[in-house]
C-alpha positions in Angstrom: 66.4 35.7 -141.8 62.9 34.8 -140.8 60.3 33.9 -143.5 58.0 36.3 -141.8 60.0 39.2 -143.0 59.3 38.5 -146.6 56.1 39.1 -148.6 55.1 38.1 -152.1 53.6 41.4 -153.1 54.0 40.7 -156.8 52.3 37.4 -157.0 49.9 37.7 -159.9 47.7 35.3 -161.7 46.5 35.9 -165.2 43.8 33.7 -166.6 43.4 34.1 -170.3 41.8 32.0 -173.0 43.2 31.1 -176.4 46.3 29.2 -175.4 47.0 25.7 -176.9 44.5 23.2 -178.2 40.8 23.8 -177.6 39.6 22.4 -174.3 36.7 19.9 -174.0 33.3 21.7 -174.0 33.0 21.3 -170.2 36.3 22.9 -169.3 37.9 26.4 -169.7 41.6 26.5 -170.5 43.6 29.1 -168.7 47.2 30.3 -169.0 48.4 31.1 -165.5 51.2 33.5 -165.0 52.7 33.5 -161.5 55.0 36.4 -160.5 56.7 37.0 -157.2 59.5 38.8 -155.5 62.9 37.1 -156.0 63.7 37.5 -152.3 61.8 34.3 -151.5 62.8 32.3 -154.5 65.3 30.1 -152.6 62.6 29.0 -150.1 59.8 28.4 -152.6 59.7 24.9 -154.1 56.2 24.7 -155.7 52.8 26.2 -156.1 49.7 24.2 -155.4 46.5 25.3 -157.3 43.0 24.4 -156.0 39.6 25.5 -157.2 36.6 25.3 -154.9 32.9 25.5 -155.7 30.6 28.0 -153.9 33.3 30.6 -153.9 31.3 33.5 -152.5 30.4 31.4 -149.4 34.1 31.1 -148.6 36.1 33.6 -146.6 39.3 34.2 -148.5 40.8 36.0 -145.6 40.5 32.9 -143.4 41.5 30.6 -146.2 44.8 32.3 -146.5 45.8 31.8 -142.9 46.6 28.1 -143.0 46.7 25.0 -145.2 43.6 24.6 -147.3 43.7 20.9 -146.6 42.9 21.6 -143.0 39.9 23.8 -143.9 38.0 21.8 -146.6 37.3 18.2 -147.4 39.6 17.1 -150.3 36.6 15.9 -152.3 35.2 19.5 -152.3 37.9 20.7 -154.6 37.1 20.5 -158.3 39.1 18.2 -160.5 41.6 20.2 -162.6 43.8 19.3 -165.5 47.3 20.7 -166.3 48.8 21.4 -169.7 50.3 17.9 -169.9 46.9 16.2 -169.1 47.6 15.3 -165.5 44.4 15.6 -163.4 43.9 16.2 -159.7 41.9 18.1 -157.1 45.1 20.0 -156.4 47.7 20.6 -159.1 51.3 21.2 -158.1 53.7 23.1 -160.2 57.4 23.1 -159.3 58.7 26.6 -158.9 60.6 27.2 -162.1 60.9 31.0 -162.2 62.1 32.8 -165.3 63.1 36.1 -163.8 60.2 36.7 -161.4 57.5 34.9 -163.4 56.3 31.4 -164.2 53.8 30.3 -166.8 51.6 27.2 -166.3 48.2 26.2 -167.8 45.2 24.6 -166.2 41.7 23.5 -167.3 38.9 24.4 -164.9 35.4 23.0 -165.2 33.0 25.4 -166.8 30.8 27.0 -164.1 30.1 29.9 -161.8 31.1 31.1 -158.4 34.5 29.5 -157.7 37.3 30.3 -155.3 40.8 29.9 -156.8 43.5 29.2 -154.1 47.2 29.2 -154.9 49.4 27.9 -152.1 53.2 28.6 -151.9 55.0 25.5 -150.7 58.5 24.9 -149.3 60.9 22.2 -150.5 60.8 20.4 -147.1 59.5 16.8 -146.8 56.6 17.0 -146.2 56.3 20.5 -147.7 55.5 23.4 -145.4 52.8 26.0 -146.1 54.4 29.3 -146.8 51.3 31.3 -147.6 48.4 31.5 -150.1 46.4 33.6 -152.4 42.6 33.3 -152.6 40.6 34.8 -155.4 36.9 34.7 -156.5 36.2 33.5 -160.0 32.7 34.7 -161.0 32.5 32.5 -164.1 34.6 30.1 -166.2 33.6 29.8 -169.8 34.7 27.2 -172.4 35.9 30.0 -174.6 36.8 33.5 -173.4 37.8 34.1 -169.8 38.7 37.5 -168.4 42.2 37.9 -166.8 42.3 37.7 -163.0 44.9 39.4 -160.8 45.7 37.2 -157.9 45.7 38.5 -154.3 49.2 38.9 -153.0 50.7 36.2 -150.9 52.2 37.3 -147.6 54.6 34.7 -146.3 53.2 33.4 -143.0 54.6 29.9 -142.5 52.3 27.5 -140.7 53.3 24.1 -139.5 50.9 22.0 -141.6 51.3 19.6 -144.5 49.3 21.2 -147.4 49.5 18.0 -149.6 46.2 16.9 -151.1 45.9 13.1 -151.7 45.9 12.2 -155.4 
């Protein structure tokens, strides 16, 4: 079966505050819940999360068509931190689905007008881009952050390596 026949209509992202230790005053901690259709679970190896400044200046529809790495300079992406303290401009989380959901947590710098991009990656070497979700984050606070429902990912494989350098 072709990857093009599948969609990830249930991919959701919930950003909520109040999980774990208090973040530094210049970062907002988010619990991220990723949900997707089980029909693509065997092809999906990881999710890559990137946050870009100047979100409203970016065209999410265009961003979702191919690897983000081919569309922005890597140093444009904000430095994020995962729940274990690892930092990077792109955080990668192995697909570890429990049912059709997965929980991860990230720290995003406090600020306004961001674009949150979640890319679905294959297990190939190098990984293949399977599709992405792009969402606008109006504001990130050090304390309370409203939940965000991620745009659905439609699988549209593109021959590109989505890997951001460390």
